[in-house]
C-alpha positions as CSV (number, residue, x, y, z in Angstrom):
1,M,10.5,-28.2,6.9
2,S,14.1,-27.6,5.9
3,D,13.7,-29.7,2.8
4,L,10.8,-27.7,1.4
5,K,11.5,-26.2,-2.1
6,I,9.7,-22.9,-2.9
7,I,9.5,-21.9,-6.5
8,G,9.8,-18.2,-7.4
9,Q,12.2,-15.3,-7.9
10,P,14.3,-14.0,-5.0
11,L,12.8,-11.0,-3.3
12,Q,15.1,-9.9,-0.5
13,S,13.6,-6.4,-0.7
14,M,10.2,-7.5,0.4
15,P,8.6,-5.8,3.4
16,W,9.3,-7.6,6.6
17,E,9.1,-7.4,10.4
18,E,10.5,-10.0,12.7
19,R,8.1,-12.2,14.8
20,P,7.4,-10.6,18.2
21,A,9.0,-12.4,21.1
22,D,5.6,-13.2,22.7
23,C,4.0,-14.4,19.4
24,K,2.9,-18.0,19.4
25,T,1.0,-18.0,16.1
26,V,2.0,-18.9,12.6
27,L,1.3,-15.4,11.3
28,W,1.9,-12.1,13.0
29,R,0.5,-8.6,12.1
30,Y,2.6,-5.6,11.0
31,S,3.0,-3.4,14.1
32,K,2.0,-0.3,12.1
33,N,-1.2,-1.7,10.7
34,P,-3.2,-0.6,8.8
35,V,-0.5,-0.3,6.2
36,I,-2.8,1.6,3.9
37,P,-5.4,3.9,5.5
38,R,-8.9,4.4,4.1
39,D,-8.3,8.1,3.1
40,L,-4.9,7.9,1.3
41,L,-6.7,9.4,-1.7
42,P,-8.8,12.6,-1.3
43,T,-11.7,10.8,-3.0
44,S,-11.5,7.4,-1.1
45,N,-13.9,6.2,1.5
46,S,-11.9,3.0,1.9
47,I,-8.9,1.1,0.4
48,F,-8.9,-2.6,0.9
49,N,-9.0,-6.1,-0.9
50,S,-6.1,-5.1,-3.2
51,A,-3.3,-6.8,-5.1
52,V,0.5,-6.0,-5.2
53,V,3.4,-7.6,-7.1
54,P,7.2,-6.9,-7.5
55,F,7.8,-4.4,-10.3
56,K,11.1,-2.9,-11.5
57,D,13.0,-1.8,-8.4
58,G,10.0,-1.8,-6.1
59,F,6.3,-2.8,-6.2
60,A,3.2,-2.0,-8.1
61,G,-0.5,-3.0,-7.6
62,V,-4.1,-2.5,-8.4
63,F,-6.2,-1.3,-5.5
64,R,-9.8,-1.3,-4.6
65,C,-10.6,2.3,-3.7
66,D,-14.3,2.8,-3.0
67,D,-15.0,6.5,-3.5
68,T,-17.1,8.8,-1.4
69,N,-20.0,8.1,-3.7
70,R,-19.4,4.5,-2.4
71,R,-18.7,3.3,-5.9
72,M,-16.3,0.4,-6.3
73,V,-13.4,1.6,-8.3
74,L,-9.9,0.4,-9.2
75,H,-6.7,2.5,-9.0
76,V,-3.0,1.8,-9.8
77,G,-0.4,2.3,-7.1
78,F,3.4,2.1,-6.7
79,S,5.8,1.7,-3.8
80,K,9.5,1.4,-3.2
81,D,9.3,-0.7,0.0
82,G,5.8,-2.3,-0.1
83,L,4.8,-0.3,3.0
84,H,4.4,3.3,1.8
85,W,2.2,3.6,-1.3
86,D,1.5,6.3,-3.9
87,I,-1.9,5.5,-5.5
88,N,-2.9,7.3,-8.6
89,E,-5.8,9.7,-8.0
90,Q,-7.4,8.9,-11.4
91,P,-9.2,5.6,-11.6
92,L,-7.9,2.7,-13.7
93,R,-9.7,2.4,-17.1
94,F,-9.0,-0.5,-19.5
95,K,-8.6,-0.4,-23.2
96,C,-10.9,-2.9,-24.8
97,E,-11.6,-3.7,-28.5
98,D,-15.2,-4.8,-27.6
99,Q,-17.3,-1.9,-26.4
100,E,-19.9,-4.1,-24.8
101,V,-17.3,-6.0,-22.7
102,G,-15.3,-2.8,-21.9
103,E,-18.2,-0.7,-20.6
104,W,-17.3,0.1,-17.1
105,V,-19.9,-0.7,-14.4
106,Y,-17.9,-1.5,-11.3
107,G,-14.8,-3.3,-10.3
108,Y,-13.5,-4.7,-7.0
109,D,-11.3,-7.2,-5.2
110,P,-8.5,-7.4,-7.9
111,R,-5.6,-9.9,-8.1
112,V,-2.4,-9.4,-10.1
113,C,-0.4,-12.4,-11.5
114,F,2.7,-12.4,-13.6
115,I,2.7,-15.1,-16.3
116,E,5.5,-15.4,-18.8
117,D,5.9,-11.9,-20.1
118,R,3.1,-9.8,-18.6
119,Y,1.0,-9.0,-15.6
120,Y,-2.6,-10.2,-15.7
121,V,-5.3,-8.5,-13.6
122,T,-8.4,-10.3,-12.6
123,W,-11.2,-8.6,-10.7
124,C,-14.9,-8.8,-10.0
125,N,-16.3,-7.0,-13.0
126,G,-19.8,-5.7,-13.5
127,Y,-21.6,-7.2,-16.5
128,H,-25.2,-7.9,-15.8
129,G,-24.0,-9.1,-12.4
130,P,-20.6,-9.8,-10.9
131,T,-18.3,-11.8,-13.1
132,I,-14.5,-12.2,-13.6
133,G,-12.8,-9.5,-15.6
134,V,-9.5,-10.2,-17.2
135,A,-6.8,-7.7,-18.5
136,Y,-3.1,-7.5,-18.9
137,T,-0.4,-4.9,-18.7
138,F,3.3,-4.6,-19.3
139,D,4.0,-1.3,-17.5
140,F,1.0,-0.6,-15.1
141,E,0.2,2.4,-17.3
142,T,-1.8,0.8,-20.2
143,F,-4.2,-2.1,-19.4
144,Y,-5.8,-4.2,-22.2
145,Q,-9.1,-5.8,-21.3
146,L,-9.9,-9.3,-22.6
147,E,-13.2,-11.2,-22.6
148,N,-14.8,-11.8,-19.2
149,A,-13.7,-15.3,-18.0
150,F,-17.2,-16.6,-17.0
151,L,-20.9,-15.9,-17.0
152,P,-22.3,-14.0,-14.1
153,Y,-22.4,-14.7,-11.3
154,N,-18.8,-15.3,-10.1
155,R,-16.2,-13.8,-7.8
156,N,-12.6,-14.4,-6.5
157,G,-11.0,-15.1,-9.8
158,V,-7.4,-16.1,-9.0
159,L,-4.9,-17.2,-11.7
160,F,-2.0,-19.6,-11.2
161,P,1.4,-18.1,-11.9
162,K,2.2,-20.7,-14.6
163,K,0.4,-22.8,-17.1
164,I,-0.9,-26.2,-15.9
165,N,-0.5,-28.9,-18.5
166,G,-0.1,-26.3,-21.2
167,R,-3.1,-24.2,-20.2
168,F,-3.8,-21.0,-18.2
169,A,-5.5,-22.0,-14.9
170,M,-7.8,-20.1,-12.6
171,L,-9.7,-20.6,-9.4
172,S,-13.1,-18.9,-8.9
173,R,-16.2,-19.0,-6.7
174,P,-19.6,-19.1,-8.5
175,S,-22.2,-17.1,-6.6
176,D,-25.3,-15.0,-7.2
177,T,-26.1,-11.3,-7.2
178,G,-25.8,-10.7,-3.5
179,H,-23.7,-11.7,-0.5
180,T,-24.4,-15.3,-0.9
181,P,-24.9,-17.8,2.0
182,F,-22.9,-20.3,0.0
183,G,-19.7,-20.7,-2.1
184,D,-17.4,-23.4,-3.3
185,I,-14.0,-23.0,-5.0
186,F,-13.8,-24.3,-8.6
187,Y,-10.9,-24.7,-11.0
188,S,-11.0,-23.8,-14.7
189,E,-8.5,-23.9,-17.6
190,S,-8.1,-21.9,-20.9
191,P,-5.8,-22.3,-23.9
192,D,-5.9,-18.6,-24.7
193,M,-7.3,-16.5,-21.8
194,E,-10.6,-16.2,-23.7
195,F,-12.4,-19.6,-23.7
196,W,-12.6,-21.3,-20.3
197,G,-13.5,-24.9,-19.6
198,R,-12.4,-28.1,-18.0
199,H,-14.2,-26.9,-14.8
200,R,-13.4,-29.0,-11.7
201,H,-14.6,-28.7,-8.2
202,V,-11.8,-28.0,-5.7
203,M,-13.4,-27.7,-2.2
204,S,-16.6,-26.8,-0.3
205,P,-17.1,-25.0,3.0
206,A,-16.3,-27.2,5.9
207,A,-18.9,-28.7,8.2
208,F,-19.6,-26.4,11.2
209,E,-18.7,-29.1,13.6
210,V,-15.3,-29.6,11.9
211,S,-14.1,-26.0,11.2
212,A,-16.7,-23.3,11.9
213,W,-14.7,-20.3,10.6
214,Q,-15.1,-21.7,7.0
215,C,-18.5,-23.3,7.3
216,M,-20.6,-21.0,5.1
217,K,-18.5,-20.1,2.1
218,I,-14.9,-20.0,1.0
219,G,-12.9,-18.2,-1.8
220,A,-9.3,-18.2,-3.1
221,G,-7.1,-15.4,-1.9
222,P,-3.6,-14.5,-3.2
223,I,-1.9,-16.1,-6.2
224,P,-1.0,-19.7,-5.3
225,I,2.6,-20.4,-4.4
226,E,4.4,-23.4,-6.0
227,T,6.2,-25.6,-3.5
228,S,7.5,-29.2,-3.5
229,E,4.6,-30.1,-1.2
230,G,2.0,-28.7,-3.7
231,W,0.4,-25.3,-4.5
232,L,0.1,-23.3,-1.3
233,L,-3.3,-21.6,-1.4
234,I,-4.3,-18.9,1.2
235,Y,-8.1,-18.7,1.1
236,H,-10.8,-16.9,3.1
237,G,-13.7,-18.6,4.8
238,V,-16.9,-17.2,6.3
239,L,-18.7,-18.0,9.5
240,R,-22.4,-17.0,9.8
241,S,-22.6,-15.9,13.4
242,C,-25.5,-14.5,15.4
243,N,-24.0,-11.1,14.8
244,G,-23.4,-11.4,11.0
245,Y,-20.7,-12.7,8.8
246,V,-17.1,-13.2,10.0
247,Y,-14.3,-13.5,7.4
248,S,-11.0,-15.2,8.4
249,F,-8.4,-17.0,6.3
250,G,-6.6,-20.3,6.3
251,S,-4.4,-22.4,4.0
252,A,-4.6,-25.5,1.7
253,L,-2.2,-27.5,-0.4
254,L,-3.3,-28.4,-3.9
255,D,-1.8,-31.1,-6.2
256,L,0.8,-29.6,-8.5
257,D,-0.4,-31.3,-11.7
258,Q,-4.1,-31.5,-10.8
259,P,-4.8,-28.5,-8.6
260,W,-8.5,-29.4,-8.2
261,K,-7.3,-32.2,-5.9
262,V,-6.7,-30.9,-2.3
263,L,-3.9,-32.6,-0.5
264,A,-4.4,-30.8,2.9
265,R,-6.5,-28.1,4.4
266,S,-6.1,-26.3,7.7
267,G,-8.8,-26.7,10.3
268,P,-7.8,-23.7,12.5
269,Y,-7.6,-20.3,10.8
270,L,-4.3,-18.5,10.2
271,L,-5.8,-15.1,10.9
272,S,-9.2,-13.9,12.1
273,P,-10.7,-10.5,13.0
274,Q,-9.4,-9.5,16.4
275,Q,-7.8,-6.1,16.2
276,P,-9.9,-2.9,16.2
277,Y,-9.2,-2.1,12.6
278,E,-10.4,-5.6,11.6
279,C,-13.5,-5.6,13.8
280,M,-14.7,-2.1,13.2
281,G,-15.3,-0.4,9.9
282,D,-17.8,-0.3,7.0
283,V,-18.2,-4.1,7.2
284,P,-17.1,-5.3,10.7
285,N,-15.2,-8.5,11.4
286,V,-13.4,-9.1,8.0
287,C,-9.9,-10.3,7.2
288,F,-9.8,-10.8,3.4
289,P,-6.5,-11.8,1.8
290,C,-5.9,-10.7,-1.8
291,A,-2.1,-10.6,-2.3
292,S,1.2,-11.9,-1.0
293,L,4.9,-11.2,-1.5
294,Y,7.5,-13.9,-0.8
295,D,11.1,-14.7,-0.9
296,P,11.9,-18.4,-1.8
297,E,15.4,-18.2,-0.3
298,T,14.3,-17.2,3.2
299,G,10.8,-18.6,3.1
300,R,9.4,-15.2,4.2
301,I,5.9,-14.2,3.2
302,A,4.0,-10.9,3.5
303,I,0.2,-11.2,3.1
304,Y,-1.9,-8.1,2.3
305,Y,-5.5,-8.3,3.5
306,G,-8.6,-6.2,3.6
307,C,-9.7,-5.2,7.1
308,A,-13.4,-4.6,7.8
309,D,-13.8,-3.5,4.1
310,T,-12.2,-0.2,5.1
311,V,-8.3,-0.4,5.3
312,T,-5.5,-2.7,4.3
313,G,-3.5,-4.8,6.7
314,L,-0.2,-6.7,6.4
315,A,0.7,-10.0,8.1
316,F,4.0,-11.8,8.1
317,G,5.1,-15.5,8.3
318,Y,7.2,-18.2,6.9
319,I,6.0,-20.5,4.1
320,P,7.6,-23.7,5.6
321,E,5.7,-23.0,8.8
322,I,2.4,-22.4,7.0
323,V,2.9,-25.7,5.0
324,E,3.6,-27.6,8.2
325,F,0.6,-26.0,9.9
326,T,-1.6,-27.0,7.0
327,K,-0.5,-30.6,7.0
328,K,-0.6,-30.9,10.8
329,T,-4.1,-29.5,11.2
330,N,-5.4,-31.1,8.0
331,I,-9.2,-31.8,8.2
332,L,-9.5,-34.0,5.1
């Protein structure tokens, strides 16, 4: 798709590895995966399902680092190349004017999105059940927590990188207290990052007979990427197998002005648990994407994903190829 336009800032310094000669798939894994091991911190049991963005002359991010008490904790990290990370040993704590909202219970599966002049963090926040926490930072040192976006129970809150029709926009997946055997993606808007409404249904799990890897539940992954063909959304899907849940990820294209309208959706997955570090760990058989880096000029994309709820993996590809794959394998 040589005529595809990709919107974003140039990022020639992004991590990259060329496609192996024998690779016939749209995405390929970093040869030195896992890019972040489980024990990078002396207190970490696992580091996975985390978010990274370009920052200054390198990269910054918010990382899910479950500790050796098996508590779900967030930490800030920095990297010069997106491959070698220094993660702060002290957990991230937010400044919040409302003590009730700001009381820390747990936090996991963060996303980071730059909008206008600041970096917004969304994560699964504990408030009488899982809900979507929202905060912002200018420097990755001080983080200001806002109101939770939604009532419990909700997960996978993913912001769009620009306002839609003058409003902030977010994807989420309403759920319940546990590992739900269901889950649809919804779209919501806000004028001020405090009051959310205009909720719209985006898409449901696919029928088993049509696309089994995403037949039980689905959820948004990295921040959507704006292209001339629509918003490119990488999302995870879950198969309920005879041996438990299997998490893979695929792609969809959403309408630019009405992102709750799906233009195309891949039938085959882009990546599924196949390598030992994806199949073996605290939660076997999981590939869970939470972040991506991309360069509009070359079309390159690097996707960070959680592996078996234990370590962090990295996969590479080209956005034009992913868009073409999504349209070619469309199941709508």
